SEVO-741299 format. One line per field, with one value per residue (C-alpha): x, y, z; residue number from 0; residue in one letter. Coordinates in Angstrom, 3 decimals, always signed. Example, Ala and Ser with C-alpha at 12.3 -4.5 7.8 and 13.67 -1.06 7.14 Angstrom:
px = +12.300/+13.670
py = -4.500/-1.060
pz = +7.800/+7.140
vexza = 0/1
kolkol = A/S
This chain:
px = +44.511/+47.829/+49.781/+47.728/+47.759/+51.555/+51.833/+49.417/+51.338/+54.673/+53.131/+51.841/+55.267/+56.960/+54.313/+54.760/+58.531/+58.129/+55.690/+58.146/+59.458/+57.417/+57.977/+57.502/+56.649/+58.325/+56.764/+53.652/+55.298/+57.114/+59.193/+60.670/+63.075/+63.172/+66.903/+68.064/+71.818/+71.937/+70.277/+67.192/+63.628/+62.427/+61.015/+63.130/+62.652/+61.940/+61.377/+57.868/+56.751/+54.325/+53.886/+50.280/+48.005/+44.952/+44.340/+43.327/+46.184/+48.212/+51.862/+54.128/+57.400/+60.322/+61.108/+64.657/+63.363/+60.752/+61.110/+63.739/+63.104/+65.714/+69.033/+71.710/+74.487/+77.078/+74.800/+73.080/+76.351/+77.046/+73.489/+73.703/+77.014/+75.333/+72.609/+75.047/+77.095/+74.043/+72.466/+75.818/+76.572/+73.097/+73.527/+77.096/+76.104/+73.375/+75.748/+78.553/+76.339/+74.874/+78.310/+80.000/+77.167/+78.881/+82.113/+80.263/+78.319/+81.568/+83.347/+80.308/+79.837/+76.244/+74.211/+73.269/+69.588/+70.347/+72.842/+70.252/+68.724/+71.756/+70.265/+66.594/+66.625/+67.981/+65.462/+62.478/+63.264/+63.463/+60.321/+58.160/+59.060/+59.615/+56.099/+55.676/+59.097/+58.395/+55.085/+56.946/+59.185/+56.141/+55.174/+58.526/+60.673/+62.709/+66.042/+65.357/+64.414/+67.468/+69.903/+68.382/+68.573/+72.204/+73.048/+71.230/+72.775/+76.296/+75.816/+74.298/+77.217/+79.589/+77.439/+77.616/+81.411/+81.570/+79.155/+80.538/+77.588/+74.965/+71.995/+73.754/+74.657/+71.056/+69.763/+72.355/+71.385/+67.747/+68.624/+70.884/+67.888/+65.807/+68.495/+68.680/+64.885/+65.021/+67.763/+66.036/+62.500/+63.078/+65.994/+63.873/+61.805/+65.032/+66.280/+63.062/+63.734/+67.406/+67.104/+65.064/+62.093/+63.874/+66.876/+65.131/+65.673/+69.388/+69.254/+67.478/+69.989/+72.917/+71.286/+70.873/+74.560/+75.471/+73.300/+74.831/+78.375/+77.519/+76.209/+79.145/+81.778/+80.036/+81.140/+84.720/+85.101/+83.720/+86.247/+89.135/+88.119/+87.706/+91.068/+92.819/+90.731/+87.824/+84.123/+83.726/+85.425/+82.628/+80.562/+83.376/+84.098/+80.761/+81.603/+83.894/+81.847/+78.717/+80.063/+81.034/+77.607/+75.836/+77.534/+77.389/+73.654/+72.932/+74.648/+73.676/+70.329/+67.370/+64.577/+61.090/+57.802/+55.911/+52.509/+49.529/+48.281/+49.584/+50.953/+48.809/+50.911/+48.380/+48.295/+52.100/+52.022/+49.467/+51.749/+54.808/+52.874/+51.254/+54.420/+56.560/+54.221/+53.771/+57.525/+57.817/+54.956/+56.502/+59.848/+58.249/+56.115/+59.223/+60.846/+57.701/+57.056/+54.002/+50.547/+50.282/+52.980/+52.200/+48.439/+48.557/+51.279/+49.248/+46.029/+47.763/+49.256/+45.844/+44.137/+46.594/+46.296/+42.506/+42.897/+45.323/+42.949/+40.032/+42.052/+43.291/+39.959/+39.222/+42.708/+44.026/+47.403/+47.006/+50.047/+49.492/+48.958/+45.779/+45.064/+48.195/+47.362/+44.212/+46.538/+47.103/+50.651/+51.635/+50.073/+51.559/+55.010/+54.844/+53.822/+56.677/+59.137/+57.955/+58.136/+61.561/+63.160/+61.692/+63.440/+66.684/+66.548/+65.705/+68.827/+71.157/+70.259/+70.083/+73.205/+75.758/+74.318/+74.696/+78.233/+79.517/+77.526/+77.151/+80.270/+82.587/+83.609/+85.090/+83.253/+85.759/+85.277/+81.517/+81.784/+83.657/+81.262/+78.345/+80.069/+79.213/+75.524/+75.884/+78.733/+76.516/+73.692/+76.102/+76.994/+73.420/+71.560/+72.835/+72.161/+68.645/+68.063/+68.996/+66.827/+63.857/+63.948/+63.143/+61.250/+58.451/+59.315/+56.955/+58.894/+62.360/+61.444/+59.669/+62.661/+65.063/+62.967/+62.696/+66.504/+66.649/+64.255/+66.340/+69.521/+67.953/+66.826/+70.399/+71.663/+69.256/+70.679/+74.355/+76.496/+77.166/+80.708/+80.538/+83.654/+83.935/+83.237/+80.094/+78.791/+80.115/+78.421/+75.078/+75.341/+76.272/+73.145/+71.018/+72.735/+72.072/+68.369/+68.035/+69.928/+67.650/+64.598/+65.544/+65.838/+62.878/+60.651/+61.553/+60.873/+57.465/+56.505/+57.653/+56.280/+52.866/+52.406/+51.357/+54.283/+52.807/+52.824/+56.484/+57.338/+54.795/+55.795/+59.440/+58.481/+56.676/+59.786/+61.813/+58.980/+58.382/+62.079/+62.310/+58.999/+60.141/+63.529/+61.947/+59.537/+62.363/+64.535/+61.617/+60.896/+64.540/+64.265/+61.087/+62.773/+65.726/+63.445/+61.627/+64.896/+68.379/+69.863/+67.536/+66.374/+68.650/+67.443/+63.801/+64.553/+66.067/+62.950/+60.783/+63.087/+62.688/+58.901/+58.795/+60.944/+58.626/+55.526/+57.247/+57.887/+54.186/+53.254/+55.809/+54.639/+51.030/+51.976/+52.285/+48.481/+48.090/+48.095/+49.816/+47.565/+48.734/+49.499
py = -17.612/-18.595/-17.805/-20.040/-22.804/-22.686/-22.896/-25.817/-27.645/-27.118/-28.335/-31.504/-32.254/-31.875/-34.051/-36.728/-36.711/-36.951/-39.868/-41.837/-43.030/-44.545/-46.627/-50.362/-52.367/-55.668/-58.797/-60.255/-63.666/-63.731/-66.689/-64.648/-61.989/-58.535/-58.300/-54.689/-55.216/-55.188/-58.544/-56.835/-56.192/-52.701/-50.271/-48.595/-46.209/-47.897/-46.407/-46.941/-47.303/-44.420/-44.789/-45.995/-43.009/-42.448/-41.726/-45.337/-47.038/-49.450/-48.628/-51.593/-52.220/-53.050/-56.785/-56.381/-54.600/-57.207/-58.913/-61.616/-65.335/-66.160/-64.419/-63.806/-66.459/-64.606/-63.606/-66.997/-68.794/-66.642/-67.059/-70.837/-70.828/-69.036/-71.692/-74.569/-73.539/-73.582/-76.753/-78.533/-77.715/-78.865/-82.202/-82.625/-81.867/-84.509/-87.181/-86.195/-86.286/-89.690/-91.203/-89.672/-90.239/-93.123/-91.123/-88.021/-90.132/-91.629/-88.270/-86.662/-89.694/-90.073/-93.233/-94.317/-93.608/-90.053/-89.331/-90.105/-86.722/-85.068/-86.259/-86.180/-82.535/-81.450/-83.528/-82.553/-78.849/-79.212/-81.298/-79.248/-75.826/-76.362/-75.453/-72.345/-71.044/-71.718/-69.828/-66.989/-66.803/-66.091/-63.096/-61.476/-62.751/-65.912/-64.097/-62.720/-66.150/-67.791/-65.163/-65.339/-69.146/-69.011/-66.694/-68.905/-72.120/-70.653/-69.243/-72.533/-74.473/-72.340/-72.973/-76.735/-76.542/-74.664/-76.983/-78.653/-80.924/-83.033/-80.771/-77.698/-79.566/-80.716/-77.135/-75.879/-78.636/-77.566/-74.045/-75.483/-77.454/-74.253/-72.597/-75.599/-75.528/-71.922/-72.845/-75.935/-74.532/-71.789/-73.316/-74.800/-71.615/-69.626/-72.127/-71.573/-67.814/-68.107/-70.451/-69.759/-72.074/-73.982/-74.667/-75.408/-79.156/-78.478/-76.269/-78.921/-81.497/-79.338/-78.933/-82.712/-83.044/-80.750/-82.777/-86.041/-84.728/-83.645/-87.079/-88.793/-86.736/-86.890/-90.319/-90.001/-86.431/-87.392/-90.232/-87.938/-85.223/-87.682/-89.233/-85.857/-83.829/-83.921/-84.033/-80.247/-79.766/-81.719/-78.553/-76.012/-76.687/-75.055/-71.619/-70.183/-71.446/-70.241/-66.707/-66.667/-67.980/-65.371/-62.357/-63.854/-64.583/-61.025/-59.653/-61.950/-63.671/-62.106/-60.434/-61.816/-59.974/-60.425/-62.094/-60.038/-62.518/-62.625/-65.655/-67.144/-67.514/-69.739/-72.105/-72.170/-73.303/-75.995/-77.188/-77.387/-79.364/-81.709/-82.644/-82.764/-85.174/-87.252/-87.788/-88.651/-91.150/-92.709/-93.206/-94.614/-97.011/-98.342/-98.997/-100.766/-98.501/-99.113/-98.142/-95.729/-93.579/-94.143/-93.568/-90.065/-88.989/-90.185/-88.575/-85.242/-85.245/-86.046/-83.327/-80.658/-81.733/-81.352/-77.929/-76.894/-77.934/-76.178/-73.025/-72.612/-73.430/-70.704/-69.183/-68.134/-69.737/-72.442/-73.360/-77.069/-76.621/-78.635/-76.447/-77.779/-81.375/-81.018/-80.929/-84.556/-83.920/-82.305/-85.052/-87.932/-86.307/-85.846/-89.482/-90.544/-88.512/-89.860/-93.498/-93.020/-91.329/-93.990/-96.588/-94.620/-94.304/-97.986/-98.918/-96.261/-97.074/-100.880/-101.498/-100.216/-102.676/-105.479/-104.485/-104.140/-106.792/-109.554/-108.984/-107.639/-104.516/-101.515/-98.138/-96.665/-99.609/-99.214/-95.550/-96.415/-99.265/-96.813/-94.249/-95.656/-94.837/-91.037/-90.843/-92.257/-89.942/-87.065/-88.402/-89.050/-86.093/-83.387/-85.695/-86.442/-82.733/-81.935/-84.779/-83.501/-80.314/-82.499/-85.569/-86.157/-86.456/-89.420/-91.573/-90.547/-91.036/-94.337/-95.788/-94.639/-96.072/-99.448/-99.462/-98.545/-101.365/-103.829/-102.670/-103.172/-106.672/-107.370/-106.266/-108.727/-111.529/-110.933/-114.001/-114.879/-113.487/-110.664/-108.886/-105.103/-105.413/-107.471/-104.715/-101.789/-102.503/-103.107/-99.827/-98.086/-99.463/-98.081/-94.710/-94.620/-95.258/-92.766/-90.085/-90.533/-89.807/-86.779/-83.762/-84.664/-85.182/-81.818/-80.136/-81.860/-80.599/-77.027/-76.650/-78.051/-75.368/-71.802/-69.342/-67.418/-70.664/-71.482/-71.117/-73.710/-76.053/-75.697/-76.513/-79.668/-80.780/-80.722/-82.008/-85.004/-85.872/-85.658/-87.466/-90.319/-90.510/-90.477/-93.228/-95.340/-94.936/-95.881/-98.986/-100.061/-99.819/-101.903/-104.561/-104.780/-105.227/-108.022/-109.833/-108.580/-111.236/-110.789/-107.220/-105.652/-108.110/-107.334/-103.614/-104.034/-105.921/-103.043/-100.607/-102.500/-102.500/-98.741/-98.101/-100.204/-98.396/-95.086/-96.165/-96.981/-93.521/-91.930/-93.715/-92.817/-89.136/-89.741/-89.902/-86.594/-83.322/-80.435/-77.379/-74.177/-71.300
pz = -42.822/-44.419/-41.254/-38.945/-41.608/-41.851/-38.041/-37.892/-40.651/-38.865/-35.593/-37.281/-38.793/-35.397/-33.756/-36.417/-35.949/-32.187/-32.492/-34.616/-31.250/-28.483/-25.402/-25.892/-22.780/-21.882/-23.426/-21.865/-21.650/-18.274/-19.439/-22.333/-21.080/-22.606/-23.196/-23.391/-23.208/-19.399/-18.667/-17.271/-18.261/-18.942/-21.514/-24.153/-27.068/-30.396/-33.862/-35.188/-38.782/-39.346/-43.084/-42.686/-42.794/-40.687/-37.035/-36.239/-38.112/-35.907/-35.254/-36.054/-34.253/-36.520/-36.722/-35.444/-32.329/-31.391/-27.983/-28.149/-27.802/-25.161/-24.665/-27.327/-27.463/-25.333/-22.443/-22.711/-21.950/-18.877/-17.612/-18.010/-16.124/-13.206/-13.138/-13.614/-10.579/-8.318/-9.676/-9.787/-6.142/-5.045/-6.839/-5.635/-2.045/-2.092/-3.399/-0.999/+2.093/+1.229/+0.644/+3.707/+6.189/+8.095/+8.435/+9.694/+12.204/+13.555/+13.897/+15.551/+17.879/+16.671/+16.225/+12.689/+13.376/+14.553/+11.787/+9.113/+9.948/+8.323/+5.022/+6.021/+7.133/+3.759/+1.788/+3.944/+3.594/-0.185/-0.721/+1.648/+0.230/-3.509/-4.651/-2.429/-3.467/-7.156/-6.835/-5.135/-8.198/-10.365/-8.210/-7.347/-10.228/-10.786/-10.620/-7.146/-5.821/-7.371/-6.052/-2.552/-2.643/-3.730/-0.826/+1.709/+0.361/+0.562/+4.071/+5.276/+3.753/+5.818/+8.903/+8.220/+8.000/+11.323/+13.175/+16.283/+17.140/+15.424/+16.342/+14.933/+11.759/+11.295/+11.673/+9.195/+6.759/+7.097/+5.929/+3.242/+1.965/+1.873/-0.239/-2.547/-2.856/-4.102/-6.584/-7.946/-7.771/-10.366/-12.268/-15.059/-15.438/-15.863/-18.450/-20.377/-20.289/-21.274/-24.270/-27.422/-27.960/-30.737/-28.435/-25.147/-25.470/-25.761/-22.665/-20.611/-21.864/-20.779/-17.374/-17.073/-17.920/-15.007/-12.604/-13.842/-13.401/-9.854/-8.943/-10.678/-8.869/-5.483/-4.182/-5.451/-4.188/-0.778/-0.513/-1.489/+0.998/+3.876/+3.041/+3.312/+5.777/+8.237/+7.331/+7.706/+4.336/+2.665/+3.064/+3.073/-0.601/-1.478/-0.128/-2.827/-5.823/-4.040/-3.713/-7.403/-8.430/-6.268/-7.860/-11.358/-11.045/-9.895/-12.979/-15.836/-15.125/-16.960/-15.040/-15.615/-15.579/-12.313/-12.197/-11.143/-8.532/-4.957/-3.186/-0.433/+2.731/+4.504/+1.523/+1.647/+5.288/+4.446/+1.633/+3.906/+6.530/+3.991/+2.102/+5.260/+7.041/+3.879/+3.543/+7.259/+6.982/+3.883/+5.650/+8.786/+6.750/+5.040/+8.423/+9.692/+12.645/+14.759/+13.570/+16.508/+14.911/+11.249/+11.334/+12.923/+10.459/+7.481/+8.770/+9.433/+5.928/+4.402/+6.458/+5.333/+1.693/+1.966/+3.592/+0.851/-1.950/-0.264/+0.391/-3.175/-4.856/-7.391/-7.182/-10.627/-9.928/-7.255/-5.195/-5.810/-9.565/-10.076/-13.115/-14.807/-13.945/-16.039/-19.066/-20.202/-21.442/-18.136/-16.015/-17.991/-18.000/-14.217/-13.678/-15.965/-13.904/-10.525/-11.675/-13.299/-10.316/-8.041/-10.217/-10.052/-6.250/-5.808/-7.755/-6.299/-2.683/-3.060/-5.158/-2.581/-0.048/-2.598/-3.620/-0.045/+1.820/-0.771/-2.890/-0.156/-2.098/-0.288/-0.190/-2.671/-5.048/-4.699/-5.654/-8.837/-9.682/-9.448/-11.694/-15.197/-14.689/-14.134/-16.669/-19.411/-18.319/-18.877/-22.324/-23.454/-21.899/-24.322/-27.282/-26.053/-25.505/-29.110/-30.414/-28.359/-30.447/-33.494/-32.224/-29.716/-26.029/-25.657/-28.111/-26.860/-23.221/-23.871/-25.726/-23.045/-20.226/-21.952/-22.130/-18.426/-17.531/-19.573/-17.826/-14.403/-15.353/-16.510/-13.068/-11.455/-13.620/-12.820/-12.037/-8.416/-8.550/-11.103/-12.281/-12.533/-16.262/-15.604/-13.356/-15.397/-18.717/-17.028/-15.128/-18.398/-20.126/-17.271/-17.651/-21.393/-20.841/-17.993/-19.900/-22.909/-20.748/-18.666/-20.988/-23.261/-20.231/-18.695/-22.022/-22.222/-18.747/-19.346/-22.883/-21.924/-19.232/-20.112/-20.011/-17.079/-15.062/-15.709/-12.013/-10.869/-13.702/-12.673/-9.083/-10.235/-12.174/-8.945/-6.738/-9.020/-8.890/-5.088/-4.557/-6.771/-5.057/-1.582/-2.625/-4.037/-0.943/+1.320/-0.767/-0.467/+3.314/+3.145/+0.975/+3.353/+6.358/+4.526/+3.742/+4.468/+2.155/-0.860/-0.217/-2.830/-5.479/-4.656/-4.889/-8.355/-9.421/-8.235/-10.042/-13.334/-12.831/-12.195/-15.272/-17.443/-16.097/-16.800/-20.407/-20.818/-19.495/-21.805/-24.954/-24.123/-24.548/-28.279/-28.436/-26.586/-28.470/-26.712/-26.383/-28.007/-25.663
vexza = 0/1/2/3/4/5/6/7/8/9/10/11/12/13/14/15/16/17/18/19/20/21/22/23/24/25/26/27/28/29/30/31/32/33/34/35/36/37/38/39/40/41/42/43/44/45/46/47/48/49/50/51/52/53/54/55/56/57/58/59/60/61/62/63/64/65/66/67/68/69/70/71/72/73/74/75/76/77/78/79/80/81/82/83/84/85/86/87/88/89/90/91/92/93/94/95/96/97/98/99/100/101/102/103/104/105/106/107/108/109/110/111/112/113/114/115/116/117/118/119/120/121/122/123/124/125/126/127/128/129/130/131/132/133/134/135/136/137/138/139/140/141/142/143/144/145/146/147/148/149/150/151/152/153/154/155/156/157/158/159/160/161/162/163/164/165/166/167/168/169/170/171/172/173/174/175/176/177/178/179/180/181/182/183/184/185/186/187/188/189/190/191/192/193/194/195/196/197/198/199/200/201/202/203/204/205/206/207/208/209/210/211/212/213/214/215/216/217/218/219/220/221/222/223/224/225/226/227/228/229/230/231/232/233/234/235/236/237/238/239/240/241/242/243/244/245/246/247/248/249/250/251/252/253/254/255/256/257/258/259/260/261/262/263/264/265/266/267/268/269/270/271/272/273/274/275/276/277/278/279/280/281/282/283/284/285/286/287/288/289/290/291/292/293/294/295/296/297/298/299/300/301/302/303/304/305/306/307/308/309/310/311/312/313/314/315/316/317/318/319/320/321/322/323/324/325/326/327/328/329/330/331/332/333/334/335/336/337/338/339/340/341/342/343/344/345/346/347/348/349/350/351/352/353/354/355/356/357/358/359/360/361/362/363/364/365/366/367/368/369/370/371/372/373/374/375/376/377/378/379/380/381/382/383/384/385/386/387/388/389/390/391/392/393/394/395/396/397/398/399/400/401/402/403/404/405/406/407/408/409/410/411/412/413/414/415/416/417/418/419/420/421/422/423/424/425/426/427/428/429/430/431/432/433/434/435/436/437/438/439/440/441/442/443/444/445/446/447/448/449/450/451/452/453/454/455/456/457/458/459/460/461/462/463/464/465/466/467/468/469/470/471/472/473/474/475/476/477/478/479/480/481/482/483/484/485/486/487/488/489/490/491/492/493/494/495/496/497/498/499/500/501/502/503/504/505/506/507/508/509/510/511/512/513/514/515/516
kolkol = M/K/G/P/L/R/K/M/R/A/F/C/I/L/A/A/E/R/D/C/Y/R/F/V/A/P/P/A/D/P/A/K/P/F/Y/N/G/R/F/A/A/G/P/R/M/Q/P/V/D/T/T/I/A/G/P/D/A/P/Q/A/V/R/A/E/D/A/P/Q/D/G/L/P/P/G/P/R/G/L/A/F/L/A/L/A/L/G/V/G/M/S/S/L/D/T/A/I/A/N/T/A/L/P/A/M/A/A/Q/L/H/A/S/P/A/D/S/V/W/I/V/N/A/Y/Q/L/A/M/V/A/T/L/L/P/I/A/A/L/G/E/T/I/G/Y/R/R/V/Y/V/A/G/M/A/L/F/T/A/A/S/L/A/C/A/L/S/W/S/L/P/M/L/I/V/A/R/L/F/Q/G/L/G/A/S/A/I/M/G/V/N/T/A/L/L/R/A/I/Y/P/A/K/L/Q/G/R/G/F/G/N/N/A/L/V/V/A/V/G/F/A/L/G/P/S/L/A/S/L/I/L/A/A/A/S/W/E/W/L/F/G/V/N/V/L/P/G/V/V/A/F/F/L/A/R/K/V/L/P/A/S/R/R/A/S/H/R/I/D/G/V/A/G/L/Y/N/V/A/A/F/G/M/A/I/L/A/L/G/D/A/A/H/R/V/G/I/R/T/L/L/P/E/A/L/I/A/L/A/F/F/M/L/L/L/R/R/Q/K/G/H/P/A/P/L/L/P/V/D/L/F/R/L/P/M/F/S/L/S/T/V/T/A/I/C/T/F/A/A/Q/A/L/A/F/V/A/L/P/F/Y/F/E/S/A/L/G/R/S/P/I/E/T/G/F/L/M/T/P/W/P/V/M/V/G/V/M/A/P/L/A/G/R/L/S/D/R/Y/T/S/G/A/L/G/G/I/G/L/L/I/L/S/A/G/L/V/A/L/M/R/M/P/D/A/P/T/A/L/D/I/G/W/R/M/A/V/C/G/V/G/F/G/F/F/Q/A/P/N/V/K/A/I/M/S/S/A/P/P/Q/R/S/G/S/A/S/G/I/V/A/T/A/R/L/T/G/Q/A/T/G/A/A/L/V/A/F/C/L/T/V/S/S/A/R/G/S/W/Y/A/L/G/L/A/A/T/F/A/F/L/A/S/V/A/S/F/S/R/M/A/V/S/R/P/A/H
C-alpha cells in the first residue's frame, strides 16, 4: 500500500501547486476597468492564497492583485487626453458655428432663416440620439461608442469643409451632430472608469475646464479664421486633431464590461422622434408660429413619449431612465442642471444682441466681452471638482448658483453706457458661480446612479445640458419677439430666476441621502 500512497501524495502536491494559480474574471462593476497593462479588460493568472485548509475554504486574491479603482496615473493622463480632444472639439465647434453663422449665410447666399439650420441640424441630432447612444455604450462598451463617434465626427467635419451648398452643409452637420452625440453621450461614463472614486470630482472638474476653454476660444478663433480664410476652414481645423484623437482613443481608453440586457431598437426610434419633435415645437413656440403648426408638433412629441414609456415598461435598463429618476439625488441634480443651463443659454444668446444692438459694439468686441465668463469657469471648475471630493455637491452647487444669480442681476443693473470693465467684472462673477456648480453636479448625478447604469447616467448629463440650452435659446427668441428693445433685459431676468431656482434645487439635495450601491 505504500507505493499507491506515495503516488497519491505526489499527485496531491502537484495539484496543490497547480491550483495556486487561477483565472480571475474582470470586475463586475462595468464602470471600473480591469487594467492589465494594455488598457483592456480581460482575465489573467493570479496567485491565490491556499494556506486555509479544507475543501470548502474560500480562495482569497492578494490585495495588490485586486481589480483597480480607475487607471494608474500614467495611463489615466493619456486616457483623459483622448477624451479631452473629443469633448474640446465638440464644444469648440458649437461656439464657432454660432459665432460665424452670419458670415456662413452670406458666403452661401442663404437667408438668415435657412442658415439657422446649420446650427439646428447639429443640435437636433445630438438631443435626439444622446440617450439611445448612451444605452448602446452599456451593451457594446463605452470605448467602442466613443471611437466610432470620433471617427464619424472627424469624417463629417471634412464633409462640412468640402460642402459647396447649404443643403449639403446641413446634411454634413447632421452627421457631425451624431458623432458629437456619441462622444458626449459616453464621455462622463468613461471619466468615471478612468478616475478612482476619491478623485472623480477632480476628473469632472478637469473635463469642465476643457469645455470652458472650448467655449472661450470659439468666438475669437472663429473671428481669426474668417479674417484669414473662408468659412470652410471653420470645420477643416477639426480634421487633424480628430485623427489624433481617434487613434489615441483606440489605444488608451479602458474597455468596460458589457451589460447583459439588449438595446431596444424600436424604443430608440421612439426616443429620436419624441425628443426631435419636442425641440422643434419648443423653437416654433418661441417664434410664435401659428397654432396649426405648433399643435401637431406638440401632439406628435407627446404621443411618441407615451409610446416610449409604454414600450420600455418592465425593461431592466430603460432607454429613458425612469428607474434612475426614482432616486431623489439623481432627479434633483438633473433639475439643477436643466435650470442652470437654461440660465446660461438665456444670457449667452441675449447678451450679444444687447452689446451689438444697444451698445453698438462690433462682433469682435462682443466676443471679447463674453470671454470673462468661460475663462472664470475654466479657473473655478478644477477647484470645485477637488472640493466636491471633500464637501457635498448640494452645498457647493447651491453657493455657486446664488453667485451666478447675483451676477445676472448685476448685468441687469448695468449703467446706460457701461465700460468694458463694467461688463467684464459682472461676466466674471457669473463665470465664478457657474464654474462652482458644474463639476460637483456631474459628480452627484454619476455617483447617485448604480455603476451598471453609468451609460444612461452619462446620457442624462448631456441631455440635461442640451435641453436646458435649447429652452434658454427659445426663451430668448420669445423675449425678443415680445420687445426688440427690452427683450435682452427680460431674458436676463429670466436667467437670474432660473439660476435662483437651480440653487434651491441644489441646496435641497443636502437633505437627501445617497443610496449605497
